[in-house]
KEKOL-270083 format. One line per 2 residues: their letters; for each residue x, y, z of N, C-alpha, C. Coordinates in Angstrom, 1 decimal. Layout:
<pts>
a) X Y Z X Y Z X Y Z ~ ...
</pts>
This chain:
<pts>
mq) 112.3 203.8 156.5 112.9 202.7 156.6 113.4 202.0 157.7 ~ 113.8 203.0 158.9 114.2 202.7 159.7 113.2 202.1 160.6
di) 111.7 202.6 160.5 110.5 202.2 161.3 110.3 200.8 160.6 ~ 110.4 200.5 159.3 110.2 199.1 159.0 111.1 198.0 159.4
ft) 112.4 198.7 159.7 113.3 197.6 160.1 112.9 197.3 161.7 ~ 112.6 198.5 162.4 112.6 198.3 163.3 111.1 197.5 164.1
ll) 110.1 197.7 162.8 108.9 196.7 163.0 109.3 195.2 163.1 ~ 110.4 194.9 161.6 110.8 193.7 161.7 111.5 193.2 162.9
li) 112.1 193.6 163.1 113.0 193.2 164.6 112.2 192.8 165.7 ~ 111.2 193.9 165.8 110.1 193.6 166.9 109.2 192.3 166.5
gv) 109.0 191.9 165.2 108.1 191.1 164.8 109.1 189.6 165.1 ~ 110.4 189.5 164.8 111.4 188.6 165.0 111.5 188.4 166.6
lv) 111.5 189.2 167.4 111.5 189.0 168.7 110.5 188.4 169.5 ~ 109.1 189.2 169.2 108.1 188.2 169.4 107.7 186.9 169.0
as) 108.2 186.8 167.7 107.9 185.4 167.0 108.7 184.7 167.9 ~ 109.8 184.8 168.5 111.0 184.2 169.0 110.4 183.5 170.7
vi) 109.9 184.7 171.3 109.2 184.2 172.5 108.3 183.9 172.3 ~ 107.2 183.8 171.5 106.1 182.9 171.8 106.6 181.4 171.1
sf) 107.9 181.1 170.3 108.1 179.8 170.1 108.6 179.1 171.2 ~ 109.4 180.1 171.9 110.1 179.4 173.5 109.1 179.2 174.3
vv) 108.2 179.7 174.5 107.1 179.7 175.3 106.4 178.6 174.8 ~ 105.7 178.2 173.7 105.3 177.4 173.4 106.1 175.7 173.3
mg) 107.4 175.9 173.2 108.4 174.8 173.6 108.5 174.6 174.9 ~ 108.1 175.3 175.9 108.4 175.3 177.3 107.1 174.9 178.1
lr) 106.1 175.1 177.3 104.6 174.6 177.6 104.6 172.9 176.8 ~ 105.0 172.7 175.8 105.4 171.0 175.4 105.9 170.5 176.4
ql) 107.2 170.9 176.8 108.1 170.0 177.9 107.5 170.0 179.2 ~ 107.0 170.9 179.6 106.0 170.7 181.0 105.3 169.8 180.7
rr) 104.0 169.5 179.7 103.3 168.7 179.4 103.8 167.4 179.2 ~ 105.1 167.1 178.8 105.5 165.8 178.5 106.3 165.7 179.9
tn) 107.0 166.3 180.9 107.2 166.2 182.3 106.2 165.6 183.4 ~ 104.9 166.2 183.2 103.9 166.1 184.0 103.4 164.6 183.3
sl) 103.3 164.5 182.1 102.5 163.2 181.6 103.7 162.0 182.0 ~ 105.0 161.8 182.0 106.1 160.9 182.5 105.9 161.0 184.2
ar) 105.5 161.9 184.8 105.3 161.9 186.1 104.4 160.8 186.6 ~ 102.8 161.8 185.7 102.2 160.4 186.5 102.4 159.0 186.0
ka) 102.8 158.9 184.7 102.9 157.2 184.2 104.0 157.0 185.2 ~ 104.8 157.4 185.7 105.9 156.6 186.5 105.2 156.3 188.0
he) 104.3 157.3 188.4 103.2 156.9 189.5 102.5 155.6 189.4 ~ 102.2 155.7 188.0 101.2 154.7 188.1 101.9 153.7 188.1
md) 103.4 153.1 187.5 104.2 152.0 187.4 104.9 151.9 188.8 ~ 104.6 152.6 189.9 104.8 152.6 191.6 106.4 152.9 190.9
mh) 106.8 153.8 190.4 108.2 154.2 190.0 108.8 155.4 190.7 ~ 109.7 156.0 190.6 110.1 157.4 191.2 110.2 157.9 189.8
fs) 110.1 159.3 190.2 110.4 160.3 189.2 110.9 161.6 189.4 ~ 112.1 162.2 188.6 112.8 163.3 188.9 112.5 164.0 186.9
ps) 112.4 165.3 187.2 112.4 166.0 185.7 114.0 166.4 185.8 ~ 114.9 166.1 186.8 116.0 166.5 186.4 117.0 165.4 186.3
dp) 118.3 165.5 186.5 118.8 164.1 186.5 120.2 164.0 187.9 ~ 119.3 162.9 188.5 119.6 162.3 190.0 120.8 161.8 189.6
fd) 121.2 161.1 188.7 122.1 160.0 188.6 123.8 160.6 188.0 ~ 123.5 161.7 187.2 124.6 162.0 186.4 125.1 161.4 185.4
vp) 123.7 161.2 184.7 124.0 159.9 183.5 125.0 160.3 182.8 ~ 125.4 161.5 182.1 126.9 161.4 181.4 128.2 161.0 181.8
rr) 128.5 161.0 183.1 129.4 160.6 184.0 129.5 159.2 184.1 ~ 128.1 158.8 184.6 127.9 157.5 185.4 128.0 156.2 184.0
yg) 127.1 156.7 183.0 127.2 155.7 181.7 128.1 156.0 180.8 ~ 129.3 157.2 180.8 130.1 157.7 179.6 130.4 156.4 179.3
gf) 130.8 155.1 179.3 131.1 154.4 178.4 130.2 153.7 177.7 ~ 129.1 153.8 178.0 128.0 153.5 176.7 128.6 154.6 175.4
al) 128.2 153.6 173.8 128.3 154.2 172.5 127.5 155.5 172.3 ~ 126.1 155.3 173.2 125.2 156.5 172.8 125.6 157.7 173.7
is) 126.0 157.5 175.1 126.1 158.3 176.1 127.4 159.3 175.6 ~ 128.4 158.7 174.8 129.4 159.6 174.6 129.6 159.9 173.1
sg) 128.5 159.9 172.7 128.6 160.3 171.1 128.2 161.8 171.1 ~ 129.0 162.6 170.2 128.5 163.8 170.2 129.1 164.7 171.4
hg) 128.5 166.1 171.6 128.7 166.9 172.7 127.7 167.1 173.3 ~ 127.7 168.0 174.5 126.9 168.6 175.1 125.7 167.6 175.5
pr) 126.0 166.3 176.3 124.9 165.3 176.6 124.2 165.9 177.8 ~ 123.0 165.6 177.8 122.1 165.8 178.7 121.0 165.0 178.9
ac) 120.8 164.7 180.3 119.4 163.3 180.5 118.7 164.5 181.7 ~ 117.2 164.1 181.3 116.2 164.4 182.5 114.9 164.0 182.2
nv) 114.0 164.1 182.7 112.7 163.0 182.7 113.2 162.0 183.2 ~ 113.6 161.8 184.4 114.3 160.4 184.9 113.2 159.8 185.8
th) 112.9 158.5 185.3 111.6 157.3 186.0 112.7 156.5 186.2 ~ 113.1 156.2 187.7 113.6 155.1 188.1 112.7 154.1 189.2
gh) 113.3 152.8 189.6 113.0 151.8 190.3 112.9 150.7 190.2 ~ 112.6 150.1 190.6 113.0 148.3 190.1 112.3 147.4 189.6
vr) 112.5 146.5 188.9 112.1 145.3 188.2 112.5 144.2 188.4 ~ 111.8 143.4 188.6 112.2 141.9 189.3 113.6 142.0 190.5
gv) 113.5 143.3 191.1 114.4 143.5 192.1 115.4 144.3 191.3 ~ 115.3 144.5 190.1 116.9 144.8 189.4 116.5 146.4 189.0
pv) 117.7 147.0 189.5 117.1 148.7 189.4 117.2 149.1 187.9 ~ 116.3 149.8 187.8 115.9 150.1 186.0 115.7 151.9 186.0
ra) 116.3 152.2 185.1 116.1 154.0 185.0 115.7 154.1 183.5 ~ 115.2 155.1 183.2 114.5 155.4 182.0 114.6 157.0 182.1
fd) 114.9 157.5 180.7 115.1 158.9 180.7 115.2 159.3 179.5 ~ 114.8 160.8 179.0 114.9 161.2 178.0 116.5 161.9 178.0
fr) 116.9 161.4 176.7 118.4 161.9 176.8 118.7 162.5 175.2 ~ 119.6 163.8 175.3 119.8 164.5 174.1 121.5 164.9 174.0
ye) 121.8 164.8 172.9 123.3 165.0 172.8 123.4 166.0 171.3 ~ 124.8 166.8 170.8 124.4 167.4 169.8 125.4 167.2 168.8
vg) 125.6 167.0 167.7 126.6 166.8 166.7 126.7 167.8 165.7 ~ 128.1 168.2 164.9 128.1 169.0 164.2 128.4 170.4 165.0
ha) 129.0 171.0 164.1 129.4 172.6 164.4 128.6 173.6 163.8 ~ 128.2 174.8 164.4 128.1 176.2 163.6 126.7 175.8 163.2
tr) 126.6 176.3 161.4 125.3 176.2 160.7 124.7 174.9 160.6 ~ 125.9 173.4 161.1 125.6 172.5 160.9 125.3 171.6 162.1
rm) 125.3 172.1 163.2 124.7 171.5 164.3 123.4 171.1 164.4 ~ 123.2 170.0 165.1 121.8 169.5 165.2 121.8 168.8 166.4
tr) 120.4 168.4 167.2 120.5 167.7 168.1 119.8 166.4 167.9 ~ 120.4 165.6 168.7 119.6 164.1 168.8 118.8 163.8 169.9
hy) 117.6 163.4 169.6 116.9 163.0 171.0 116.5 161.5 171.2 ~ 117.1 161.1 172.1 116.5 159.1 172.5 115.9 159.0 173.9
av) 115.3 157.9 173.8 114.3 157.6 174.8 115.5 156.8 175.4 ~ 116.0 156.6 176.7 117.0 155.3 177.0 116.2 154.4 178.1
iv) 116.5 153.4 178.4 116.5 152.3 179.1 117.3 151.4 179.8 ~ 117.8 151.9 181.0 119.1 151.1 181.7 118.2 150.3 182.7
vq) 119.1 149.0 182.4 118.6 147.9 183.5 120.1 147.4 183.9 ~ 120.0 147.4 184.9 121.3 147.0 185.8 121.3 145.5 186.2
th) 121.8 144.9 185.7 121.3 143.4 186.2 122.3 142.9 187.0 ~ 121.9 141.6 187.4 123.0 141.2 188.3 123.6 139.9 187.6
mv) 123.4 139.7 186.7 123.8 138.5 185.8 125.7 138.7 185.0 ~ 126.4 137.7 184.7 127.4 137.7 183.9 126.7 137.7 182.5
lg) 127.0 139.0 181.8 126.7 139.1 180.3 128.0 139.4 179.6 ~ 128.1 138.9 178.4 129.1 139.3 177.1 128.9 140.7 177.1
kl) 130.2 141.5 176.1 129.8 142.5 175.5 129.4 142.7 174.4 ~ 128.4 143.5 174.1 127.7 143.8 172.9 127.0 145.3 172.5
vm) 127.2 145.3 171.2 126.7 146.8 170.7 125.9 146.2 169.7 ~ 124.7 146.5 169.7 123.5 146.3 168.7 122.9 147.2 168.0
wh) 123.3 147.7 166.9 122.4 148.9 166.6 121.3 148.8 165.5 ~ 120.4 149.3 165.5 119.2 149.2 164.5 119.3 149.7 162.9
vd) 119.1 149.1 162.0 119.6 149.6 161.1 118.6 150.8 160.4 ~ 117.7 150.8 160.8 116.9 152.1 160.6 117.1 153.3 161.3
da) 118.2 153.3 162.1 119.1 154.1 163.0 120.2 154.5 162.4 ~ 120.9 153.8 161.4 122.2 153.3 161.1 122.9 155.1 161.0
qa) 122.2 156.1 160.7 123.4 157.5 160.6 123.5 157.7 162.1 ~ 122.9 157.4 163.0 123.6 157.8 164.1 124.5 156.4 164.9
ap) 124.5 155.3 164.2 125.1 154.4 164.8 126.8 154.9 165.1 ~ 127.2 154.0 166.4 128.6 154.4 166.8 129.5 153.6 166.0
ms) 130.4 153.9 165.8 131.4 152.8 164.8 132.1 151.7 165.7 ~ 131.8 151.8 166.9 131.4 150.5 167.5 131.1 149.2 167.1
si) 129.6 149.6 166.6 128.5 148.9 165.9 128.9 148.2 164.4 ~ 129.5 148.9 163.9 129.8 149.3 162.5 131.0 148.5 162.1
ag) 132.1 148.8 162.8 133.5 148.0 162.4 133.6 146.8 162.4 ~ 133.4 145.6 161.7 133.5 144.3 162.0 132.1 143.9 162.3
am) 130.8 144.6 162.1 129.7 144.0 162.3 129.3 142.8 161.8 ~ 128.2 142.1 162.5 127.4 141.1 161.8 126.1 141.3 161.9
cv) 125.0 140.8 161.2 123.6 141.4 161.1 123.1 140.1 161.9 ~ 122.0 140.7 162.6 121.0 139.7 163.6 119.8 140.3 163.7
gk) 119.3 140.2 162.6 117.7 140.5 162.1 117.9 142.0 161.6 ~ 117.2 142.5 162.3 117.7 144.1 161.7 118.4 144.8 162.3
wm) 119.3 144.3 163.2 120.9 145.0 164.3 121.9 144.7 163.1 ~ 122.7 145.9 163.4 124.3 145.4 163.1 125.1 145.3 164.8
cc) 125.8 144.0 164.7 126.2 143.7 166.0 127.2 143.4 165.8 ~ 128.1 143.8 166.9 129.6 143.7 167.5 129.8 143.2 168.9
gd) 130.2 141.8 169.3 130.3 141.3 170.5 129.7 140.0 170.2 ~ 128.9 139.9 171.6 128.5 138.4 171.9 127.3 138.3 170.8
le) 127.3 137.6 170.0 126.0 137.5 168.8 125.2 136.4 169.4 ~ 125.4 135.7 170.6 124.3 134.7 170.9 123.3 135.5 172.5
la) 123.9 136.5 172.5 123.1 137.2 173.5 122.6 138.5 172.6 ~ 123.1 138.6 171.6 122.5 139.8 170.6 121.2 138.7 170.1
ra) 121.2 137.9 169.8 120.0 136.9 169.6 118.7 136.6 170.2 ~ 119.3 136.9 171.7 118.0 136.6 172.6 117.8 137.9 172.7
la) 118.5 139.2 173.0 117.9 140.2 172.8 116.6 141.0 171.7 ~ 117.2 140.1 170.3 116.4 140.4 169.2 115.4 139.6 169.6
ea) 115.3 138.1 170.1 114.2 137.4 170.4 113.0 137.9 171.5 ~ 113.7 138.8 172.3 112.7 139.6 173.5 111.6 140.3 172.6
sg) 110.6 139.8 172.2 109.9 140.8 170.9 109.0 142.0 171.3 ~ 108.9 141.9 172.8 108.0 143.0 173.6 108.7 144.1 173.5
ll) 109.7 144.4 173.8 110.5 145.6 173.8 111.0 145.9 172.3 ~ 111.6 144.8 171.6 112.3 145.4 170.6 111.5 145.0 169.2
ad) 110.7 144.2 169.1 110.0 144.2 167.7 109.2 145.6 167.0 ~ 109.6 145.7 165.5 109.1 146.5 164.9 109.5 148.0 165.7
qv) 110.4 148.3 166.4 110.7 149.7 167.1 112.3 149.5 166.8 ~ 112.7 150.7 166.3 114.0 151.2 166.1 114.9 151.3 167.1
vs) 115.0 150.2 167.9 115.6 149.9 169.2 116.9 149.5 168.9 ~ 117.8 150.2 169.7 119.4 149.6 169.8 119.8 149.4 171.3
ae) 120.7 148.4 171.1 121.1 148.0 172.7 122.5 147.9 173.0 ~ 123.1 148.1 173.9 124.8 147.9 174.6 124.3 147.1 175.7
vr) 125.2 146.5 175.6 125.8 145.7 177.2 127.4 145.5 177.6 ~ 127.1 146.3 179.1 128.4 146.3 179.2 128.7 146.0 180.9
ng) 129.4 145.2 181.3 129.3 144.7 183.0 128.1 144.3 183.2 ~ 127.2 143.4 182.8 126.2 143.4 183.3 124.9 144.3 183.3
ii) 125.3 145.7 182.1 124.3 146.6 182.3 123.8 146.7 180.8 ~ 122.2 146.7 180.7 121.7 146.9 179.3 121.1 148.0 179.2
mf) 121.5 149.0 178.0 121.1 150.1 177.9 120.4 150.1 176.4 ~ 119.2 150.0 176.4 118.2 150.3 175.2 118.1 151.5 175.0
ci) 118.1 152.1 173.4 118.3 153.5 173.1 117.1 153.6 172.2 ~ 116.5 154.2 172.2 115.0 154.6 171.2 115.1 155.9 170.6
pi) 115.4 156.3 169.2 115.1 157.7 169.1 113.9 157.8 169.0 ~ 113.5 159.4 169.5 112.5 159.8 169.6 112.2 160.4 168.1
lk) 111.0 160.1 167.5 110.6 160.5 166.1 109.7 161.3 166.0 ~ 108.8 160.9 167.0 107.5 162.0 166.9 107.7 162.8 168.4
rr) 106.7 163.6 168.3 106.6 164.6 169.1 105.9 163.8 170.9 ~ 105.0 163.2 170.4 104.4 162.4 171.9 104.8 161.0 172.0
qd) 106.1 160.8 171.4 106.6 159.6 171.9 107.5 159.4 173.0 ~ 107.4 158.9 174.0 108.0 158.6 175.2 108.4 157.3 175.5
yt) 109.2 157.2 176.7 109.5 155.7 176.9 108.6 154.7 177.8 ~ 107.5 155.2 178.0 106.8 154.5 178.9 106.4 152.5 178.4
as) 105.9 152.9 177.4 105.7 151.9 176.6 106.6 150.5 176.6 ~ 107.5 151.2 176.1 109.0 150.2 176.1 109.5 149.5 177.5
le) 109.1 150.9 178.4 109.7 150.4 180.0 108.8 149.5 180.7 ~ 107.6 149.2 179.9 106.6 148.3 180.8 106.7 146.7 180.3
hv) 107.7 146.8 179.2 107.9 145.1 178.5 109.7 145.0 179.1 ~ 110.1 145.9 180.2 111.3 145.4 180.5 111.0 143.7 181.3
dr) 110.1 143.7 182.1 110.3 142.4 182.9 110.4 141.2 181.7 ~ 109.4 141.3 180.5 109.3 140.2 179.6 111.1 140.3 179.3
vl) 111.8 141.2 179.0 113.0 141.2 178.4 113.9 140.5 179.4 ~ 114.0 140.9 180.7 114.6 140.3 182.1 114.6 138.9 182.0
gr) 112.9 138.2 181.8 112.7 136.7 182.0 113.5 136.1 180.5 ~ 113.3 136.9 179.6 114.1 136.2 178.4 115.9 136.2 178.5
ie) 116.2 137.0 179.2 117.7 137.0 179.6 118.3 136.3 180.3 ~ 117.2 136.3 181.5 117.7 134.7 182.8 117.4 133.7 181.9
ef) 116.1 133.5 180.9 116.9 132.2 180.6 117.9 132.1 179.8 ~ 118.5 132.7 179.0 119.5 132.8 178.0 120.7 132.5 179.0
cg) 120.6 133.1 180.1 122.1 132.9 181.2 121.6 131.7 181.9 ~ 120.3 131.0 182.1 120.3 129.5 182.5 119.6 129.7 184.2
q) 119.2 130.9 184.3 118.9 131.2 185.8 117.1 131.2 185.9
</pts>
């Protein structure tokens, strides 16, 4: 009986080691792929978080959600002369056996424009919606919105980044943060990052610039 228990324990340990190795290899492939794509877009890349995202953007709804926030795989550079940062972000909700980790691809656009405050959360990601997007919210297309509704309509019309994707957005102090839940293993932020130029153009039109 003791021998069977020992074999079972060894089997569990081996399976755990194999699982961690596979996860590590997948993460390495993702990091290498994002680094290559950042180079192709003439942007910089860091596998770690050089900007201290949880502190720098802690006022945003997504970043302040849950506990244990962490950013990695950070692409950064400029679009239309505006600083742009994109990264993988995760945080935990719940405790003990009910604990779960949520994963997002995040794009931060630090504009020089005067923009109103806005939280617009996609209805297909409603289970993760912050209270600030639900309380007193109005609907604009597929988004629950609280704040500057005209700005929400302008962002919703910027179809390159937002069309048919479960993308939510928040605007604070001229900074636009796009949040995209990672639903598939190979999904990343690069396809959306390529549309930032179009979105900025639409917002400049909205501001009359």
